[in-house]
N, C-alpha and C positions, 0 to 999 in steps of 0.2 A: 341551552349551552350554560354551564356554572360564568358567573360574574369571576373577574380576573380576583386572585387573593388580594390582601393589601400587602403582603412583602412584596409580591410581581409589581404591583402598580406601583411601591416607591423604585425598585430598581428599572423599572420603565422611565421615569422619567427623563426627556430629553430638557435640552437647552432651550428649544422652542415654546415647551411647554410650560417651564419654568418662565420664561420672560411672560408669557402671558401673566402667569397667576402675579408677577410685579407688579404688570403695567395696567392690568384691571381685572376685573370679574369678566374676562371676555370669555367668549364661543370658544370650546377647544374641536376644531374639526377632526376629533380621531374616532375612528371607527374599530381599532384594534389596537393594542400594545403592543412591544417587542417584551416578550417572558424571558427570563436569564435563559443562555445558551442561545440565544439570535429564535426559538420560537416565536411565533407569532398565536398569540391567544386572542380568540377573539371575544367582545366585550357587550354581553347583554343583548346578546342577537334575540329575533322575536317579533313576531309581530305588532303593529300601534296597542292593539286592545290588549295585549298581556303585557306591554310594557307599563300600561298604565293600571293595571288593577287587576289581580289578581282573582282567579276565579272561587267561590264561595267556598266550593269543594277545597280548595288551596287552605283556604281561612281555618277550614272546619279543623284542617290538618295540622294546625301551627302549634298544636299544645302538647309540644312533645317532651317536655319537663318543668321543673319548678326551677324559677331564678333562688340562686340562696343568698337571701339578704334579711334585714331584722323584720321581725312581723310589726304591721299596725295594729293596733289596738284594737280590740275583738268588735266584731260590726259595722267594721269599714268593709267598702266596699271593696280594697287591695286585698284586704283578708279573704274575703269571700270567692274572687276571683285569682287567688294563688296558685288554684292547680291549673289554672290556663295559661298562667304566665309561661311568655317562652323564654325556653333557656339560653343561657347567658353564649354557651359556643353557637347557637342558630344566630343571635342577634348580632354577632360578633363577624360570623362570616356574612352576612348580608350588610350589615353597615361598618366595617372593620375600620375605617379611615374615618367616617363619622363620629365614631366612637373615641378614636385615639386623639381627634381635635374635643372633644366634650373633655377627658381628662385633662389635655395640657391647660385648656380656659380654666378648670374648678378645682381640680385636683380629685375629683371622683367620676364613673361613671354612672348617671344619675339614673337611680331605681326606677323611674316610669317607662324606660323603652321596652321591659316584657311585658307591660302593662300593654304601651301602644301597638306594639308590635299584634297584639291577641287578634283586631283589625287591623290590615296591615296600613291601609291609606292614615291612619293614626300617627303613623313613627313617622311617614311619608312627610306629611302633615309639619310635625314636630321640626324635621329634618330641611324642611324648606323654608318654614318659617325664622328659624334661630339664626341661623348666617344673614338672612336676608334685611332682615328687621335690624339687625345689630350691622349690618355694613360691616362684617367680618370677610379678611381679615383686618381691613385697612382702619378701623377703628385702632384696634390694635398697634398699627405703627404711628398715628397720633393725625389720621386724617377725621373730620368731625369735629363734634362737640368734645372736649376732655372726656376721658376714659372712663374716669375715677367718678366721673359727674354721672355719667350714664350708670355706672354701677350704684352710686346712692340714689338716684332715679327709680332704679329697677325696687330697690328697697325700700324705699317709700311709699310705692304703687303697693307692692304686696303687702307692707304693713295696711295703709287701708282698707285692701282687701281681707285679709284677717288671713293669709294664708302663711303658717309658721314655716312650712315645706320652702316657699320661694324666700322668705324672709332668711334664712341659713344660706341659701344658695345664692342670693343676692348679696348679703353680708361676704361673702369667703370670694365673689366676685369683686366686689369694691375694693377689696384686698389686694387681691392681685393685679388689679389694676392700678393701685399706686396710694388708693387712700388710707388716711393713717386709721391705726386701730381707733385712738383716743377719736377722732372726728366720725368713725363710723357709731361707736359708741354715743357719742355727742348726738348723730342723727335719729339714732335709735330710740335716745329717750328724751327727743324734741329739747334738747336743752343747747338747742346754738345762739351762742350770746352775738353781739353785732357784730366781731369781729372776727369770727368762725368761721364765716364763710361768705364769698363773694355775693353780689347782686343778682347774678345770673344763675348762679350754683340754688342761691334761696330762691328762683323764680321758677326753676324747674323743678325744686323738691314741692312746691306747691302745686305745681300744675300736676304733678305723678300724682299727687295725694288727692287730687282733686278731680281727675280723671278716673281714679280707682275706685271712690267712695261711689254705692248705692242707694241713691240714684247719684248721680255725678252733679258733683256740687262747683262745677268749674266756674267763674265769674269772667266776664269778658275783660277786668278787670288783669285779673293773671293771664288771659289768653294776649292781652297787650304785652304785657310786661315780659313773657317770654319772649314773641317777637321783635321785641325793643332790644332783648340783653344776647342775642343771638343771631346768626347770620338766617332766612328762609332755611336754606337748607339743615343747618345744624337743628335749629328748631324741630324741622320735619323728623330727622334723626332720633329726637330726644320724644316726639311725640310717638314715634314708630317704638319706641323699646316700651313704652310704656304699654300701647296695644299688645305688643307681644306679650308682654308680664299680665294682660288680660286672659291670654290661650293657657300660660302656666298656672297661673293664679287657681283658675277655675277646675281644672282638670286635676292638679296635686291635691287641690283641698277636698272637692269632691270625691276624687278615689279615695284621698287619704293614704295617697304615698308612703310608704317608711322613708324618712330620712337615715343617709348610711350614717354609719361610726361617725368618721371624721367629720361630718358636717355636724352634728350633734354636737362632740365634742368642739369645735371652734365656735359655734352658736353660742351655748351654753355659756364661753368664757369672756364672748365680745357683746354679746346683745342680750346676753342672758339676766346683768344686774337693770337692764331698763323693763325689765318684765317678762322680756320672751318667755314660751313654752313652746316645748314640741307637741303636746296636747297628744292627738288621734295621730299623727307622725312619730311620735317616741318609738324605742327600742322596749320590746318585752323586759328584756335582759337586763336593762341602766345603760347607761350614757356610754360606755366603751372607754377605749383609753383617753389618756391627757392628748390634749388640741395639739397639733404640728402647726403651727402659724403657718397660714399662706404667706407665702412672698411674692413681691412686687413682679411685675414681668421683667425681665430681662433682655437682653438683645438673643443669647444665646439660645433661649426658653422660644423668644419667638419663630425666630430661625428653623427650631427644629418641626415648625409648622408647615414649611414649605413643601414637604418630601409628601404630604399627606393631601396637599391642596389641588392637583389633578384630579385624582379620586372622587373627590368630593364636586367640583366644578364639573365635572363628566356627565356625574350624574344629575345634577341640577339642570344643566342645558337638557339633560334626556327627556328630565322629567317637564319642562316648562317647553318644550321644544312647540313651537306654534302658537304661543301665547302671546299677545300684545304686551308692549311694556309702556303704553300711553293712553290716553283720554285724546279722542270717543274709540281708538279702534277697541279697546279692552273692551267695555261698555256693552259695543256690537257682539264682541264675541262671547262676551257670559251672556247676552240675552238670549245667542243661538241656542248657546248649550244647556242656559239653564232656567231660562224665561223672564230673567230678569236684569240689569244692567249696573246693579249696585253703585247708584250714580256718585257716592262720597270718593269713590276711585279716582275723579274726576279733581279733585283736590289734593292728591298726593302729584311728585314732580319726580322721586326718586323710581328710577324705571324697573330696579332689580326690584324693590319691596312690592311695585304695582304686580307684576309680571309673579311674584310668588304668591301675593295674595289671588290674584285671579286664577290659578293653578289650583290653588287650595278650596276655594269655592267649587269650582268644578269640579274636583276632583272629589268632593262632599258632597256633590249632590246630581252624583252618576250613578245611575237606577243599578246599574252592572254591580256596583260594588255596594249595595246598600243591603243591609239584612234587615234595617224595620222598614222600610219603605219608605219613600219620599212623602208622600202626604201625613202620615207621623212626625218624621223628621221635620217638616216644616208648621206642622201643627205646635211641635215643642218650642220651634225658635220662636214662634209666635208666643208660648208661655213664657220664654224667657222674657222679651222683648216688654211682655205688659207687664213681667215681675218686676224691672229695673227702670218703670215707667219711661221707655225710648219709643218714642210714636214714631220715628222715620224709620228704625228699625221690625218696628210692627207692622207697619206698611210694606216694607222688605218681604217680611213672613209672609203676610195674607196673598201679594203675588206670588209669591213660591208655592205655597199652600194650595192656592187655587189652580195654577200650573198642573200642580201635580194631581188635583181631581177631589179636592178639598170640598164639601157643601157649604152654603152661605150658612146655613145652622151649626156647621161645624166650626166655620170661621168663627160663630157668634158663641163659641165656648159647648155647644154640646157635644155629649159621645154617642148618641144616637150610633149605633151602624160601623162602629174603629174596632171593636172587639176588647177583651180583657187584656191582651198584650200590649196594647197600643194604648190603655188605658194607663196601665202601669208604666209605661214611658213617659205620659205626660206628668203622672204623678211624681215620679223620680224628677222630670225637669221642673217642676214648682221646688221642691225641695233645694236643687242644686242650684238654683239661679240666685238664692239670697248669698251675701257675701258677710260672712264665710258661708258656706253653703248648710242647712239643716236635716242632714243627710242622718235619721236614726237606725239601730240596730232592727227593728223592726220593720222600717221600711230596706234595709236592705236586704231580709230575708224574703219579704211579700215583692222584691223586684226579682232576685236571684232564681226565684219560684215559676216567673212569667218571661222572662228574657234570659236568651242564651248570653254567655261572654262577651263573642264579638257584637251583640245587638247592644250591647250595655256599653262598651268601650266607645262603640259608634255613635252612641248617644251624649257621651261625656264630650267625645271629640266636639260634635257638633255646637252645643251649646257652648263649650270654649271658646270657638269659631264666631260664633255670636257673640262672643264680649271680645272679640279684638274690634267686632265691627261697633260695639257698643262706645269700644274708648274711643275710636275715631269718627263717629257721629256726635260725641259729648264735642270734642275740639273742633272741628271744622263744620259741622251741622248748620 
């Protein structure tokens, strides 16, 4: 049964559903929606297994066209995989509400969607991560830490990670959340004078930069300053925003996702004077038209999000169904599903973030959805953890790899018995683990000769998930 189309979802919005949107990211007990004319339209029917993961045959059939956007620089993974990128119409049909919200938040639909959907768990991961780690839509309406500060935190983390794509996007995000253009430029250029920012904002920016550095440079003094400057709840949302950027920084940088023309123009004018350059994310045909300045949130713009939220909430709840939202239950669930309980989740208190992260970990370690195979995937996670010098994450990767059948010799670095495809995956991981990534055109050619497009996306998504965990470990470990 097909999903309800976006226009039908908006027409089907009822007073009860709108109330749920306004009062909390609550469970909507909806199994069908009223379509125009009174007809009943079923929503996402099918077995639990089919809801959680498309079959590998479905994955292989996704490359129905090439998305039209600016080309990445020669030799990037994004350029190599353009032919497999899922076409705009297909992504729109599957994720219309999510794309519409993204456009309202940023002014563009990010180019990464077409690549993430090559391996569908990838785009599901993205769509679970962003709203739940940013506490959307509540952040936009003033709940939690100042939303402009959150945008600047996202920028600071992206700058430390060396991701020009995310620097451009977080610049636009901060401007739309009310940060002044001059203030964003001063943060970008590390030119904050004593009176330019509050001590709370400074503490958040310092933590973001320290957590995003590889290896992490966070000090106990910085951790304490953040906790003294914000409530426990707000400090956690700031850390979650930095962790979310861990995923985005790694995936966009490692893939070389091309920037949208309007983002290129805005970033060039606002943060370009600080030394920002698009690098591998730039357009082959120039920077495009002059920038149209992002405008701060207005009430009308925020209210325009409301008709889109029921569809987004419904899908979020369907994806996370049965996943606990607190410790220790979530640890037990993950140990049963994956072989490991991921104890850093015990440090988190925000239920929606816990549930989203647990779902992401479970989905990304589901053998039915893997083209790489879990043994190779977790050995890659070990390579990443070792590269970023995160021993706690390395221990988690060893547990997962052993559970997936890795030998002690393989855990110690032996490549005997893993095959050429697995070896290619591990070489790519080592290059991608650095911040910024060190992926050369020769490596792109060698990787695409051995690994399928879905397998490459699966690997890059998993390494990006590992970077979420690394940043959480750096603050809470």
